[in-house]
C-alpha positions in Angstrom: -36.7 37.8 26.9 -35.1 34.9 26.7 -38.0 33.0 28.1 -40.2 34.4 25.7 -37.9 32.9 22.6 -37.9 29.2 24.2 -41.7 29.6 25.1 -42.7 30.7 22.0 -44.9 27.2 20.8 -46.3 27.2 24.6 -49.8 26.0 25.2 -51.9 28.8 23.8 -53.8 29.3 26.8 -51.0 30.1 28.5 -49.7 33.8 28.3 -46.5 34.0 26.9 -45.6 38.0 28.5 -43.0 40.4 29.8 -45.0 42.7 32.6 -43.5 46.4 33.4 -43.6 47.7 36.6 -43.5 51.5 38.6 -39.4 51.4 39.4 -40.9 52.2 43.1 -42.7 49.1 43.3 -46.5 51.4 44.3 -48.7 49.8 42.2 -50.2 46.2 41.4 -50.8 46.2 37.9 -48.1 46.5 35.1 -47.6 48.8 32.8 -47.1 47.8 29.9 -47.9 44.1 29.3 -46.7 42.6 26.1 -46.3 38.9 24.9 -45.4 36.9 22.0 -47.1 34.3 20.1 -46.2 31.7 17.1 -49.0 32.5 14.5 -49.9 30.4 11.1 -51.3 33.3 9.8 -51.6 37.2 9.3 -53.7 40.1 9.5 -54.6 41.7 6.2 -53.4 45.5 6.2 -55.9 46.4 3.6 -58.9 44.5 4.8 -58.3 45.3 8.6 -58.3 49.0 7.0 -61.6 48.4 5.2 -63.4 47.1 8.5 -62.1 49.4 11.4 -63.7 53.0 11.9 -62.7 52.9 15.6 -59.4 55.6 15.6 -57.1 52.4 14.9 -53.6 53.7 13.4 -51.8 51.1 11.1 -48.2 51.3 9.8 -46.1 50.2 7.1 -44.3 48.2 9.0 -43.6 44.2 8.7 -46.5 41.9 8.0 -49.5 44.0 10.2 -49.0 46.7 12.5 -51.6 48.8 14.0 -52.3 50.6 17.7 -55.8 49.9 18.5 -57.7 53.2 20.9 -55.4 54.2 23.5 -53.6 51.2 25.5 -53.8 48.0 22.4 -51.1 47.5 19.8 -50.3 44.6 17.6 -47.8 44.0 15.4 -46.7 40.8 13.3 -43.3 40.2 11.6 -42.4 37.1 9.6 -40.0 34.6 11.6 -40.4 30.9 11.0 -40.7 29.3 14.1 -40.9 24.8 15.1 -42.3 24.1 18.5 -44.4 20.9 19.2 -47.1 22.3 17.4 -45.2 22.2 14.0 -43.9 24.7 12.4 -45.2 28.5 11.9 -44.3 30.8 9.8 -45.2 34.5 11.4 -45.0 35.8 15.7 -47.7 38.2 16.7 -46.7 40.9 19.5 -48.9 42.5 21.5 -48.8 45.0 24.2 -51.4 46.7 26.3 -50.6 49.6 28.0 -52.6 50.5 31.5 -54.7 53.3 31.4 -53.8 56.6 33.0 -50.6 55.5 33.9 -48.6 55.3 30.9 -50.3 57.3 27.7 -48.2 57.8 25.1 -49.5 58.2 21.7 -50.3 55.5 19.1 -46.9 56.0 17.2 -44.9 55.9 20.7 -46.4 52.6 21.2 -45.7 51.0 18.1 -41.9 52.4 18.9 -42.1 50.5 22.1 -43.6 47.5 20.4 -41.7 47.2 17.4 -38.0 47.7 19.2 -38.6 44.8 21.4 -40.1 42.6 18.6 -36.6 43.6 16.7 -35.0 42.1 20.2 -37.2 39.0 19.9 -36.6 38.8 16.0 -32.4 39.1 16.3 -32.8 36.3 19.4 -34.8 34.2 17.5 -32.0 34.5 13.8 -34.6 35.8 11.7 -34.3 39.9 12.0 -33.3 40.0 8.1 -37.0 38.4 7.1 -39.1 39.9 10.3 -38.1 43.6 8.1 -38.6 45.5 11.6 -36.7 49.3 10.9 -34.6 51.1 13.4 -37.6 54.0 13.7 -41.3 53.4 13.0 -42.6 55.3 10.3 -45.7 57.4 11.2 -49.4 56.0 10.9 -50.7 55.5 7.4 -53.6 58.2 6.2 -56.7 56.6 7.1 
């Protein structure tokens, strides 16, 4: 996680990720792939909810939080940071889970992403403004 905090403003083409594998080492792909990126904007929950008919689950969490399909999860939170590319007011956290290996529901995936994001926000010194609660609320009715 320290590396994610230190390299938040790296080149956008270089993925800043935490990859989690099975402890037995018998897989060649990660079970979870979690990444963070400094952002200048975030999606609007109301507009995204209207535009999506794909079974996406939205959560009343921070600025924007959604679980897409069976594997994708994204979360945007307020966290002003500064790097070589200038100041950015937000951080995007994304997580992908391996199909057939880890299959938590949308709330389960959001719980994992929220917990890791809370730790990153604390390390960056923006936990209060990130507004990431200890427990993830239920998804919004869609």
